[in-house]
C-alpha positions in Angstrom: 3.1 -0.7 -9.9 1.6 -1.7 -13.2 1.7 1.7 -15.2 0.3 2.6 -19.4 1.2 5.2 -20.8 -1.2 6.9 -22.3 0.7 10.1 -23.7 4.2 11.5 -24.2 3.8 12.4 -20.2 0.5 10.9 -18.7 1.0 7.9 -17.2 -1.8 5.9 -15.8 -1.0 3.4 -12.5 -2.0 1.0 -9.9 -2.0 2.2 -6.1 -1.5 -0.1 -3.4 0.5 -0.1 -0.4 0.7 -3.4 1.3 2.1 -4.0 5.6 3.1 -7.5 6.2 4.5 -9.1 9.8 8.0 -9.2 10.5 7.5 -13.2 9.7 5.9 -12.4 5.8 2.1 -12.7 6.3 0.0 -9.9 4.7 -1.4 -7.9 7.7 -3.6 -5.3 5.1 -3.6 -4.1 1.9 -5.3 -0.6 0.9 -6.0 -0.7 -3.0 -6.7 3.0 -5.2 -7.3 5.9 -3.2 -5.2 5.0 0.0 -6.4 6.4 3.6 -2.6 6.7 5.5 -4.0 7.7 8.8 -5.8 3.6 8.7 -2.1 2.3 6.7 -0.2 4.4 8.9 -2.2 3.3 12.6 -2.0 -0.4 10.6 1.7 0.0 11.0 2.0 1.2 14.0 -0.4 -1.9 15.5 1.5 -4.7 13.6 5.2 -3.4 15.2 3.2 -3.2 18.6 2.3 -6.8 18.3 5.9 -8.4 17.1 
């Protein structure tokens, strides 16, 4: 995660969630506003295929 201190109490940061197969192959990557339901769906599908 990248971050930048804006003020003593405020930070700006990146938001990336990556899903990988057990062999390390990238399956999906969500950045910014994360669609959690979609990530969960992709994780479940990846598990079923493994």
